[in-house]
N, C-alpha and C positions, 0 to 999 in steps of 0.2 A: 332708502331703497338703493341699492347699488345700480350703476349705469348699466352693467351687463345684465342684471336682473330685469331692469325696465325694457331693455331691447327684446329679450326673450318673452317677457310677459306680453308686450304688444303683439308680437308675431303670433304667439299662442292664441291670443284673444281673437285675431282675425281668421286664423286657421279654423277655429271653432265656429266661425260665422261662414264657413264654406269657401274661404280663400285659398288659393294655391300659393304656397310659399315659394317664391323665387329668390335666388341669391342676389347679393349686390352685383351689379354690372361693373365693369372696370372703371377706374377713375378717369382713364383717358381713352375715349372710345374712338379708335381711329376709323371705325366703320361709319362714323356720323360726321360728315365735313361741316356741319352746321355749328359745331361746338368745339371748343378745345379741350375742355374737362366736362365730365358729367355734372350738370347743374342741379339736377332734381331727380327724384324717383321716377317720374313719369318718362324720363328721356328714353329708357329702354323699351318703352310701351308706345312710342309715337305712332307707329303703324297700326297697333291694336286700336288705338282711339280713332284712327281715321278709317278703320275697316278694311285695310289693305292687305291684311294677312289672315290666313286661316286660324281660327281660334281653337286652341285645345282646352282653353279655360276662359271664363268670363268674369272671374274675380281673382285678384292677386293681391299679395301683401309682401313688402320688402323692407329691408333696411339697407339703404343706398349710401355708399361712400360718395361725397360731393365735394366739389371745389369751386368757389366763386371768388373773383377779385374786384367785383363792383364796389364793394364798401371797404377796400383794403385799408383806406386811411383811418377807419374806425377801429381796426383790430387791435386790441390791447388797450384802447382807450375807453370803450364802452364795456358794459357787463357781458354782452352777448353776442358780439360779432366775431366771426371766424373767417379764415379762407377755407380750410378744410373742416368738414363737419359730417355727421351722419344724419340722414333723413329718414325717419319712419313713415311709411305710406301704405295706404290701402287704395285699391283701384277696381273700378267696374267698367266693364267694356259692353255697354248696352244691356246691362243686367239691372242691378238696383239703382236708385237715384236718391234724391234729396232726403226723403223720409228716413230711409235705412241708414244713410251716411250720418245724419244728425243724431238719430237715436242711438246708434252703436258708438259714436263718439261720446255721447253724454254717459252711456252705460260704462265705457272703459274708464272715463275719467272719475266718475262718482261712485260706482258699485263698490261695496265692501269687498267683494271677491277680487276686484282689480286694483285700481289706484286709490280708491276712497278718499278723493279730494272732497272738501265740504262743497256743496252746491253754492253756498253764499260767496265762495271766494272767485266764482266764474261769472264772466260776462261775455257777450258775443256782439259782432257786428255782421250786417248783411248789406247787399247791394241796395241802393236807394229804391229801386223799383221792384225788388224781389219779394213780393207779398207772400209767395209760397213759403219760402224759407223763413220769413218773419212768423207766419202762421204756425209752422211746425215748432219753432222755438217757443213761442207763447202759448199756444193752445194744447200742444201735445207734450212738450217737455215741461211747461209750466213756468218758464222763466218770466218775471214780471217785465212790463215794457220798458221799465227804467234800466233793465239790464241788456236791453237789446238796442244797438245804435244803427241807424241807417247811414251808409257812407257812400260817396260818389265813386266813379269808375277808377279814379287814380288809386284808391284804397281797396275797394272790394270788387275788382274785376281782374280776370286773368286772360291774356297778358294785361298789365296795368294800363288803363286808358285805351284799351283795344277798340271800344265802339267808336271813338272819335278819331283816334290817332293811328289805329291798325297795330300790327299787320294784319292783312287778310289771312283767313284760315280759321281753325278751330279755336273757340274761345268761350267764356261763360263767367257768370257771376260767381262770387265765393263768399264764404261765411267764415270769419275768423273767431278763434276762441281765445280769451285772455284770462290770465290768473292774476288776482289782485294781491300784491305784496303787502307786508305789515304796514308800511308808511302810506299805503293808500295808491301807490303807483302800480299800474298794471303792465304785464308783460304778455305778448302773444305767445302761445305755445302750439297752436294748431291752425292749419288752414284747410278748409273744405272747399274745393273747386268743383263747381257744377258745369262741366263742358257740355253745353246744349246748343251752341249756335256755330254756325260757319259765317264769318264776317267776309263780305264781298262789297268792294267799293266804299263810297263815302256815305255818311249819314245824311238823311234818316233812312229808315227802312233798310239798313244794310246788314242786319242781323237775321240770318235765315236758320230756322230750326233744323238740326241735324236729324238724319233718319233714326239714329238711336242715340240716347243720352248717356253720358258717362260720368264717372266720379274719379276724381284725382285728389288725394289729400296728402298733407305733409306736415309732420310733426318733428321739429328739431330735437334730436336725442339729448344733447347736451343741455339745451334750455329747459327742457322738462325735467331733466335730472336735477339741475340746479334749483328749481322749484321745489321738488320733492325733497331734496336734502337741505333746504333752507340756507342755501349758500348765497353770498352777495353777487358772485358772478359765475359764469360758466367754467372759469378757469379754477375754481375751487371745488369742483365735484371730484369724486373719488378716483376717477381715471385720468384726470388732467392735472390736479394739483401736485401729485408726485413728479410730473414732468417740469412744473414750474420749479419745484424745490431742487430738482437736479440741475435745472438751468442756473439757479441762483448759487449753487454750490460751484459749478464749473466756473461762474463769473466772479466768485469771491464776494457775493453780495448778499445782504440780509433782505429777504422779501418783505415789502410792505405795501398794502393794497393801494393806497392812494398816492404813493411816491412816483417820481419819474422813473426810478429804477424798477419799480413794481410794474408800471406799464410796459417798459422795455422787456422785462422778463416774461410777461404774458405774450407779448408779440413774438419773442423768440420761440416760445413754446409752441405757438400756433404755427409758425413758419416751419420749424423743424419737423413738426408732425406732418404738415402738408407735403414737405419735400421728401420725407422718409417713404410715404406711400407713392408718391410720383416716381422717384428713382427706383423704388422696388419694381415698378412696372416698366422699367428701363426707359424712362423719360428723364434724360440727364440734362443738366444746364447747358443752354445753347443760345443760338443767336436769334431764333424766331419761334413763333407759335407757342405750343405748350412748353418747349424747352426754355423759352425766353422767360415764362412765367416763373419757372423753378429758379432760373438764375436770379431773377428779380426778388424773389422771396428770400434766398440765401443772402443776397447783398443788403437787403433791408435789415436782416437779422445781425449781419456782421457789423453794419454801422451802429446798431444799438450797443453791441459789445464794445465797439470802439469808444463809444461816448462814456461807457463804464470803465474805460482805461485798458482794455484788452488790446494787445498788439500781436498776438499769435492766433491761428485757427483754433476755435473752440467748439463751434457748433457740432462737429462730428462726435464730440464726447457725450452729447445728449441723446443721440440715436438709440443707444441701448435702453435707455429709460422709456423712450417712445414705444419700442418694441415690446418691453416688459408690460406696459399698461394696456396695449392693443392686441396682445397675443391670443387671448381667449376667442374673441370673434374672428381675428385674422391670423391664424397660427402660421401662415405661410410667410409672414414678415421676418421670422426668426431664420429663414433659409438664406436671406440676403442681407442680413445686418452687417457683416463685413464689407460686402461691396458697396452698400449705401454709405457706410462710414468713409471709405476710401474716396468715393466720388465727391462727397460733401467736403472732405478735407482739401482735396485738390482744387475745387472752386474757391474755397475760402483762401487758400494760399495765393491764387491768382488775384483775387480781389485785394487782399492786403497789400500786394505789391503795388497796386494802382491808387489805393485809398489816399495815402499821404499826398500823392500828386494831385488828386482831386481836391483835397482840402486846400492845397497850396493855390490851386486855381481859383478857388472860391475867395480866398484872401486877395488875390490879384484883382479879381472882379470887384470886390468891395473898395479897393484902393482906387481903382479907376473911377468908381462911382463917386467917391470922396473928392476927386480931383475936378469933376465937373458938376459937383454938387447935385448928383443924382439921388432919387429918393425911391425909386421902385426897381426891383431886381427884374431884369428883362426875362419874359416867359420863354422866349426861344432859346436863350442861353441856359436857362434853368433845365429845359428839356434836353439840350445837348449834354449838359452835366449828368442828367439821369441816364441818357442812352449810352454815353461814353464810359461813365465811371459808376453808374448804379446809384447815384445820390438822389434819395427820395426828396420829393419837393417840400414835404413839411419839415425835413431836417433843414433844407435850405432856407425855408422861411423862418424857422426858429433862430438860425444863425444871423439871418437879416434883421430880425426884430431886435436882436441884441445891439445891433448898429443903428436902430431907429430908422430902418428901412422897410418899405412895404414890398409886397410880392405880386407879380403880374399873373394871377391865377388864369384869366381869360387867355392870355398868350400862351401859357404853359399847355393848357387843355387843348388849344387849337392845334399847336405843334404836335402834341402826343396823339390826338385823333388822326392827323395826318400820318404820323409814323405807324399807327395801327393799320391803316390802309395800305401803306406801302410794304409793311412786313407781312401781310396777310393775316394779322392777329384779329381783325375785326370778325365778328360772328355774323353768320348768315341767318336768314329767317328760318324758323323751324319747319314752316309749313309752306309749300309752293303750290302754284297753279300752272295750267298749260295743257296742251294736248296729251303729253305723256301722262299728266295727272289724271286726266279723263279716261284714258285707256287703262291706267292702273286701277281706277275705281270700278271699271266694268269688268275687266279680265283678272284683276288681283295678282296673278302671276303667270310666267310662261314656263310651263314644265320643260325640263332639260332633258333630252334623250340621249345626249352625246356620250354618255358612259358606255352605252351599249351600241349605238348607231352612229354612223357618219353620213347617212343618207336617209331622208323620211319624207313621207307625204303629209303636207301641212295645209293650213288655210291662212290666207292674208286677213288679219284682223285690224290692221291700222297702217296707213301710209301718211306720213308726216313730211311736208315740204317747208323749207325755210330754216333760219338758224334760231339760236336761243335768245336772240336780243330782242324778242317781242313780236317778230313777224312770222312765226311758225303757225302752221295751221294743218288740220286733218283734211285729207281729200279722199273721194270714193274711188277715183281713178286718176292715173297720171300717165301720159304718153312720154316716150323717149324724147328727151330734150338735149341740151348741150352737155358736153362732157364735164362741165364744172357744175352741173346741177346735182347736189347731193341730196338723196332721199333717206328716210329712215322707215324701216318696215318692221312691223310686229306681226308675229305669227301666233297661232294657237298653241303650238309647241315647236320645239327646234333641236336639231342636233349641234347647232353652233354654240361653242362655249364663249360666254361673254367674259370680257376681262375681269378678273377678280383674283385676289390673293397673290398679286404680282404676275400671274400668267395672262399673256396677251390674248386678246380676242381672235377667234377663228376668222378665216377668209374662205371664200367659195363662191357658189352660185345658187341663187333661187330662180327657178324657171318653170314654164310650161310652154305649150305650143304657141302662145300669144306673145310672150315676153322673155326676156332674159335679164336678170338683175345681178350685177357683180358685187358681192360683199366684200368690201375693203377693211371692215372692222366690225366687231360685235362688242357692245357694251351693255352694262346693266343700269336700269332705273328702277331703284327699290327691287321688287321681285320680277320686273318686266325685263325680257331680254330684247334688246333693240339692234337690228342689223342696219349698219350704215353702208352706203355704197351708191352705184350709178346704174341707171337703167339704160342698157346699151341697145336694146331692141324691143319694139312693140309697145303695148299699153299694159299696165299693171292695174288690176281691179281689186277692190275690197272684196273679201269672201272668196277669191279665186283659189282653186285647188292647185297647189304647186308641189314641185319637188326641191327639197333643200339638200344641197350637196356640199359637204365641207372639203377643203383642199387636204386630202389625206397624207400627202408627202410632207406639208408643212405641220400638220397636226402631229404626226409621228415624231418629227424633230423636236417639237415643243414638249411632247411627253418624255422624250429623252432627257432633255434639259430640266424639266420639273421634277422627274424622278431623281436626278442627280442632286437637286437642291436638298432633298431629304437625306441622301446619304452624306452630303457635305455637312449639313447642320449636325448630324450625329457625330462626324469626325471633329468639328469645331467644339462641340460639348465635351468630348473625350480629351482633346489635345490642348484646348485653351481654358475651358472651365464651364461650369454650369451657367455662369452670367452671360456666356456668349450666344445669346438668343437673337433670333431674327428681328431686325428692325425695319426691314423692307426687302423686297426682292423684285426683279424683273426677269421673266422666263420667256424667252423667244425661241426661234427655230435653232436649236443647237447651240444657243448662247444663254448663259445665265449670269446674273448680277446679284450678289447676295450681300446685304448690309447686316452687320451684327454688332452687338455691344462689346466694346473692349477699349481700354484706355491707352494701350501702347501698340506699336506695330508688331506684327508677329516676326518672330525670328526665322532665320532659313531653315533651322531645325524643325520648327513648328509647320512651316509651310510644306517641307518635305514630308513629314509624318502625316499631315492632313491629305496630300496627294496620294501617298501610298495607301492610306486607309481607305480612300474612296475606291482607288484601283482594285484593291483587295475584295471589296464587296462587289464590285462590277464583275471581277473574275469568278467570284463564288457562284454567281448565277442564282441569287436567293429569289424565292417567289415573292411577288408583290400582290397584296389583295386589299380590298377594302370592303368595310362592313358598316352597316348602319346600326348603331348601338345607343342606348341611353347615355346621356352626358355624364351621369354619375359612374357608369360602368367604364367609360373611357378614361375618366380620372383615376378610377381604381386600377385600370391596367397600365397606368403611367404614361399615358399619351401626352406628347408634347403639345402645349396650348399657349398661344401667343398672346401676350398682353395687348389689349386695345382691340382684339377681335371679337366679333359678336358671333357666338356659336349658337345653332339652334338646338333643339332637344326633341328628338335624338340627333346624333351627329354622325358625319361620314368620317370613320377612322381608317387611315391608310397605314398599312403594316408592310414592312420590308423585312423578310426573314424574321428572325427574333430580335434584331438589333434596333429597329426604329419603328415608333408608333407616333403619328401625328394626325391632328384633326385637319382636314384638308378637303376642299371641294374641287381641286384641280383634276386634270386628266394625267393618268400615269401609265407606265409599261406594266406588262404582266410579269417581268422577271428583270432583276437588276443587270443581268448580262446583256440585256437589249440596249443599255446605255452605249455599248460598243467601245467608247473610248471617253477619256476625261483628261482635260488639260487645264491646269490652273495657271492662268496667264498673268494675273496681277493681284496684288494686295496693297491697298492705299487707304489714306484717311479720307472719310467723307465730311466729317465735322467733329467736334470735340467729342470724344468717347465712342465714335462710331467708325468702324472700319468697313472697307468693301472688298470682296472678292469677286473677280471676273473669271469665268471659266468657260470651256467649250466641251462639247459632247459630240458623239457620232462623226459624221463626215468632217465638220469643221475642225474637230479635235485631231483627227488623222491629218488633214491638211496642215494644221499648225505644227504637228510633230515633224512632218516632212519638210516644212519650211525651215524650222529650227536647225534640223540636220544639215541642210542645204547652206544656210547662213553660215554655220560655223566651219563647215568644209571649205566653203569659199574663202572665209577669213583666214583659215589655217594655210590655204594655198598661197594667198597674197603675202602673208607674213613669213612664209617658209618655215613654218613650225609645226609640231604635232598639234591635233585638235585639242588635246588637253591643256596646251600651253598658250592658247590664243589670248586669254586675259593678260597673262604675263607679258606676251610679246606686244600687245596693244599699248600696255602701260609703257613699256620701254620705247615704243615709237613716239608716243606723245611726249615722253620726256626728252627724247632726242630732238625733236622739232623745237620744243621750247628752248633747249640749250643752244641749238644752232641760231635761233633768232637773237638771243642775247649775245652771242659771239659776233654776229654780224653787226649788231648795234654798237658794240665796243671796238670792233675792229680786230678782234683776236682771231687770227686765221688758222690757229693750231686745232684742226679738225680731228676729233676722235670718232671713228666709225662705230656705229651701233653694233653691239655684240649680238649675234643671232641667239634666239632662245631655243634650246633643244630639249629641254625637260618636259615635265607635265604629268609624270607619274603613270605613263602607259596609257592604254585605250580607256577612253571616258565611257561610262554609262550615259544612258539617254538623260537620266535626271541631272547627272553632272553637266552634260552639254547644255541643258536648258538653263542651268544656272550660270554657266560660262557666257552664254549669249546675253543674259539679262545684265550680268556684270560689265560686259564689253559695251553694250549699248548705253549703259549708265555712264561709263568712263568717257564715251564719245559724245555723250548728251544728244543721242538720236534715238529714234524707233528702231526696234530690232531689224525691221526690213531694210533700214538704210545703213546698216553696219558696214557693208561692203564698199559702197560708194564713199563712205567717210574715211575708210582705211585707204582707198585709192587716193583721196585728196591729200591725205597726210603723207603718203609715200611720195607724191608729186612735190609736196612742199619740201620734204627731206632732200630730194635730188636737186631741187632748185637752190635751196640754201648752201648745199655743199658746193655747187658750182660757183655761186656768188662769193663764197669764202675762198675758193681756189683763185678766182680772179684777183682777190686782193694781193695775193703773194706774187702774182705775175705783173704788178704794176711798174711804173717808170723807176729805174734804178738811179738814185741820186745819192751822192756823198756829202758829208759836211764840208770838205774841201771845195767841191763843185759850188756849193751855196755861198761860201765865203768869197770865192773868186768873182761872183756875181753881185755881191753885197753893194748896196748904195750908201755913200758916206752922208750922215746927217750930223753936222756939228762934230763932236768928238765921239759919235756913236756910229754903229753900222746897223742898217735897216734891211732886213731880208723878208719879202713878201711874195709869195708865188704859189701856184698850184702844182701838185705832183700827181700825175694821172694814175689812178688805180692804186694808190699808196695804202699800205696797212697803217691805221692810225697809231698803232703800237710803234711802228717803225718811225713815224713822224715825231713822236715824243722822244725817242731815242736820238733822233738827228738834233732836236733842240738842245738836249743835254750836251751833245758833243760840241755843238756850235759855241755854247756859253763857256765851255771849258778851253776850246781851241783858240777863241779870239782873245787878243791882248787889249781890245776895246770893248766897251759896253755893246751889247747886241739887242735889237728888238726883232723877233721872229714870229711870223705868222704863216703857217702852211696850210693849204686847203687840198681836200680830195673828195671825190665822189664815190659813194659806196652803193652797190646795187643798182645803179643807173638813175636813182631819184632821190638820193639822200646825200646832203653836203655835210662833211665834217670839218671843222675849223679848230686848229690847235695854235695857241700863241704862248710865247715864252719870252721873258726879258731878264736882263742881268740885274744883280743886286743893286748896282749903282743906279740904275734907271728907277727901280722900285724906291730907292731913298730919295730920288728926285721928284717923286710924286706920280709916277707913271704906273699904271694898273693893267696887268694882262687880261684880268677878269672884265673890266670896263671896256677894254679895246675890243676883245672878241665878241663881247655882247652887242655893241654897236654894229659890228660887221655882220653878224648873224642875222640882225633884223633885215638886212638888205636881201637875204636869200629865204625870208619868210620863217626865221626860227629864232632861237634864243639860246642862252647859256651863260657860263661864267665860271668862276673859280678863284684860285688864290691870286694874289697880286703878281707872283712870279711865273705862274703856270696855270693855264685855263683852257676849257675846251667848250665848244658850242656846236649846234647843229642846225640845219636848214632843209628845206623841202623843194627848193627851186633851183636847180643847178643852172638854168638858162641865165640867171642873174649873178653867176659867180664872177664874171669879169668886172661887173659894177662893185661887187663886194671887195674885190682886189684893190680897185681904185680907192674905195672907201677907207680900206685899212691903211694903205700908204699915206693918205691925206691925214687921217687920224694920228698915226704914229709921228708923222713930221710935226704936227701941231704939239703933241705931248712932249716929244724930245726938244723941240725948240724952246 
């Protein structure tokens, strides 16, 4: 039986038993903060099991895409371990229980109409105290007791060991079904979980029966297919082995089941499949959480290739094979094959660049260990190698064993556990407790009235005092306390929008004659809407009738920004590509931040096209409407759906004219023209493969436009140039100041004035003006608002530098003859050491040349000047005869410069130095004379 046939047969079987067929949830459920990836079929039904949502059905069946990394070290090594896999499941929410679950599982496995597995090949396990399940298997199904094993809580309870070790929450015994292979070994193919208890506290007597009992089963599709197809491993089934073969071809290896290369090729197959599905959902390799897992898988697979001799990216070549084998159940993969390939290739290239460095560091580590006779690889260093270079510990252990070294697994695991905590990769508990959970169980949800109303009459259903660190509690009434006392209030229904989908929560007031509560934030807790804020007057009572008023001015500004995100998303899809999907957003009052998938920065042309496209739709005044439609109808209409979002069925579809359809629960305008104005203020990188646009709407956009115009006009006035030439004039000013500083340092007083910029191509459009401001701010390395003050500072620098250079040419006028007349005779030579006030260093060098030519005796000259009031320049020159006698101008001037807090040197016959302490110049002159006399003598 083909794997695709098995999947369809399972789902058909449970539909025939009255189950509602539900599609696979996304692989990366961003709506669920308790997990990084969907780990099991039950994940999308957690609130169904807890009774916290209204049920449209009480039976469901799915084939769920899953990804787990708990047993990652076994992937490729064992026959049945994967990171990515498909889980077949059937679920009951307070409907049927153990009898039906067991009977139907047996029927599906053994009936000739279905899988037709011989009953003699099957055996089961039950929880040690579960006499009910044991009785059903033995007395009703007819399994002999030798085929039924009782197991402890670590094997036959979910979560494992929950009764004794927790966590608190929904749990229950399970029954596992095993298939006996030809050699007598058995493999688990199906787990039936009977969720019937709520664990509270420590044993004993900590398992409390649930109001309704539930069923959660899971059958590994690949594992069952390998049994039915008689294959030695999951990797040899019909839809996985072609990927293994593709990997072998790309790696230029012959596949062999039991070889090291065979294990590597299976691991590559698994990891490329997992990454293909993840990247398809816009989860790109990155530094933390789900993105870090994708990076980790790619690097593990690259290392496998490296061990087989590959030195260039290769994994991306296997992606088409994955898509080909998985396209029947997941045809959407074909839409992103090129994007997935590019992303994977880029990550491979980056890792290959660091891999040799990693292996070199490993060699250095082994050498250090040999030097000190070490025998165990340090776990912390191994963890650092993994975190820095992505070197898996088993590879390091293998390399260590070749050197007869052991591996510190305890130290490694402790370091990685801490890293998981630090990086936020640790998973939270699936089920939680507390006052909000109590309210959720009784109220189930808070109906939202805010699409039609901004004020409503409501009733207080819960008042919570305290924080979430364990001291929070429900109270029946609370009197106004200190300004720092935060309360949380739950109403029976509300017009306040709770933060969701990137849109911030509403603020406003909840009040009646007895009290006034200022709402500072509104958040969701599952289906409950919770109002955060402060009681500023009176006493709030549970069950009180109140008026809830939303701050309408702020809500309207949020509606403008949120509606603009839909228009922006459409423009990105049009001008950047279909892959440019939303990765996150933040919608506030007339401010939006929009993160989207893209590997490179947008070009100026793209930014301008996106801005223009949005403004065109705003100017068009297209109608905005929202309709509640079946999820299937929304898909058929081409509505944009975001990966990782959990959509109800039916869904709320927001349409803008005919150009945009998105599933969205936020609040929006009635017409695109009501956005009023749109200004894209920045485009930048957030992380690898993710870009961010920040934009303004409404009054803030208008203010930004006015500010941009004023900034540019002020800069043009300062620079005495046309508005269109501000960037060019700014560059000219920056270059001039840099040139003048170099001239002052060198003593070159030949000042060339800056040529005024008069061009610019005529009057600039606003789009051009905004670009000029951005370019000018970037050149000046300041925010746009600081452009004018920075230009002022540069103009002041220019003026000061020109004056300082002018002072150089107005210094003391001294001739070579004057200096010779005052020279000191030392032996057969002349010594000239003195300062020349305000002298140009170029003039000093010319004087030294003249002195050496005019004198008929060898001369040693050191002349000093002060530049800019705080910088000493020393120039020394000596005749050839003195150089031949062992005297050095470089050594001489260097010793003198040290006295004035500086240094320098040069050739034996001519050298220059500088200092920064003019007050010590007289001492330096004395030092120069003393040193020269010693060298000449």
